[in-house]
C-alpha positions as CSV (number, residue, x, y, z in Angstrom):
1,M,7.7,0.9,-91.2
2,S,8.6,-2.3,-92.8
3,R,8.5,-5.5,-90.9
4,S,11.9,-7.0,-89.9
5,V,12.2,-10.6,-90.7
6,S,14.9,-11.5,-88.2
7,V,14.7,-10.1,-84.7
8,P,17.6,-10.8,-82.4
9,S,16.8,-12.5,-79.1
10,V,16.1,-10.0,-76.4
11,P,16.0,-11.0,-72.8
12,E,12.6,-10.8,-71.1
13,P,12.3,-8.0,-68.5
14,L,12.8,-9.0,-64.9
15,L,9.9,-7.4,-63.0
16,S,9.0,-7.5,-59.4
17,A,5.5,-8.6,-58.4
18,E,4.6,-4.9,-58.0
19,E,6.0,-4.0,-61.4
20,R,4.1,-6.9,-63.1
21,A,0.9,-5.7,-61.5
22,A,1.6,-2.1,-62.7
23,F,2.4,-3.5,-66.2
24,A,-0.9,-5.4,-66.3
25,R,-2.7,-2.3,-65.1
26,G,-1.1,-0.2,-67.8
27,L,-2.1,-2.6,-70.5
28,A,-5.7,-2.6,-69.2
29,Q,-5.7,1.2,-69.2
30,F,-4.5,1.2,-72.8
31,N,-7.3,-1.2,-73.8
32,D,-9.8,0.9,-71.9
33,R,-8.6,4.0,-73.9
34,L,-7.2,5.6,-70.8
35,F,-4.0,6.7,-72.7
36,F,-2.9,9.4,-70.3
37,E,-3.2,7.0,-67.3
38,C,-1.5,4.2,-69.3
39,H,1.4,6.5,-70.0
40,D,1.8,7.3,-66.3
41,T,1.5,3.7,-65.2
42,L,3.9,2.3,-67.7
43,E,6.4,5.0,-67.1
44,E,6.5,3.9,-63.5
45,V,7.5,0.4,-64.7
46,W,9.9,1.8,-67.4
47,S,11.8,3.9,-64.8
48,G,13.0,0.7,-63.0
49,V,13.9,-1.3,-66.1
50,R,17.4,-1.5,-67.4
51,G,18.9,-3.0,-70.5
52,A,17.3,-4.2,-73.7
53,P,13.7,-4.4,-72.3
54,R,13.7,-0.7,-71.6
55,D,12.9,0.2,-75.2
56,F,9.9,-2.2,-75.2
57,F,8.3,-0.2,-72.4
58,Q,9.2,3.1,-74.0
59,G,7.6,1.8,-77.3
60,L,4.3,1.0,-75.4
61,I,4.4,4.4,-73.6
62,Q,4.9,6.1,-77.0
63,A,1.9,4.3,-78.4
64,A,-0.2,5.5,-75.5
65,V,1.1,9.1,-76.0
66,G,0.4,8.9,-79.7
67,F,-3.3,7.9,-79.2
68,Y,-3.6,10.5,-76.5
69,H,-2.4,13.2,-79.0
70,L,-5.0,11.9,-81.5
71,G,-7.7,12.2,-78.9
72,N,-6.7,15.8,-78.3
73,G,-6.7,16.8,-82.0
74,N,-3.0,16.7,-82.6
75,P,-2.5,14.4,-85.6
76,Q,1.0,15.6,-86.4
77,G,2.2,14.9,-82.8
78,A,0.5,11.6,-82.9
79,R,2.1,10.6,-86.2
80,S,5.6,11.4,-84.9
81,V,5.2,9.6,-81.6
82,L,3.5,6.5,-83.2
83,A,6.3,6.3,-85.7
84,R,8.9,6.2,-82.9
85,S,6.7,3.6,-81.0
86,H,6.6,1.4,-84.1
87,A,10.4,1.7,-84.6
88,R,11.1,0.7,-81.0
89,L,8.6,-2.2,-80.9
90,A,10.0,-3.5,-84.2
91,R,13.2,-4.5,-82.4
92,Y,11.3,-7.2,-80.4
93,P,10.0,-10.7,-81.4
94,P,6.3,-11.1,-82.2
95,R,5.6,-12.2,-78.6
96,Y,7.5,-10.4,-75.9
97,A,6.9,-10.0,-72.1
98,G,3.5,-11.6,-72.5
99,V,2.4,-9.2,-75.2
100,E,1.3,-10.1,-78.8
101,L,3.4,-7.4,-80.5
102,E,2.7,-8.3,-84.1
103,P,-1.0,-7.2,-84.1
104,L,0.0,-4.0,-82.4
105,R,2.8,-3.3,-84.8
106,A,0.4,-4.0,-87.8
107,A,-2.2,-1.6,-86.3
108,L,0.4,1.1,-85.9
109,V,1.3,0.8,-89.5
110,V,-2.3,1.2,-90.6
111,W,-2.7,4.3,-88.3
112,L,0.6,5.8,-89.6
113,Q,-0.4,5.3,-93.2
114,A,-3.7,6.9,-92.6
115,L,-2.1,9.9,-90.8
116,E,0.5,10.3,-93.4
117,A,-2.1,10.2,-96.2
118,G,-4.5,12.5,-94.4
119,T,-7.2,9.9,-94.9
120,G,-9.7,8.8,-92.3
121,A,-8.2,6.9,-89.4
122,P,-9.5,3.5,-88.4
123,A,-12.6,3.4,-86.3
124,E,-10.8,3.1,-83.0
125,P,-7.3,2.6,-81.6
126,P,-5.9,-0.9,-81.4
127,R,-6.0,-3.0,-78.3
128,I,-2.9,-4.7,-76.8
129,A,-3.4,-8.4,-76.8
130,T,-1.6,-10.6,-74.3
131,V,-0.5,-14.2,-74.5
132,A,-2.7,-16.4,-72.3
133,G,-0.9,-17.3,-69.1
134,E,2.1,-15.1,-69.9
135,A,0.8,-11.6,-69.4
136,A,2.5,-9.4,-66.8
């Protein structure tokens, strides 16, 4: 779960207008705590993406699935999926595809530490911040 100092350049995803709209909808669903819906929406985008950006979408999907597991009383499943999410998202620069990844990654670390220690989790799941003017 350590931060990587050097992240190789990863090409931005090439999304159609429809995919960009679905991406924005998925991020809004995550921020509205609609994790199951977010998973479905982002999976639609992910299925059409090829190459290096594919893991980015999978990392976001895994974050949604992890918080969905938490909401359903499955902390072990949540911890496993959130750890995989963090590992995937760690491969990308702090800002990628219009998303501020550094705050999300930092929040995932806090959640993972709390789940691993069996201590109280933060008050609520993180939100996914976007870069003004760059969001999908």
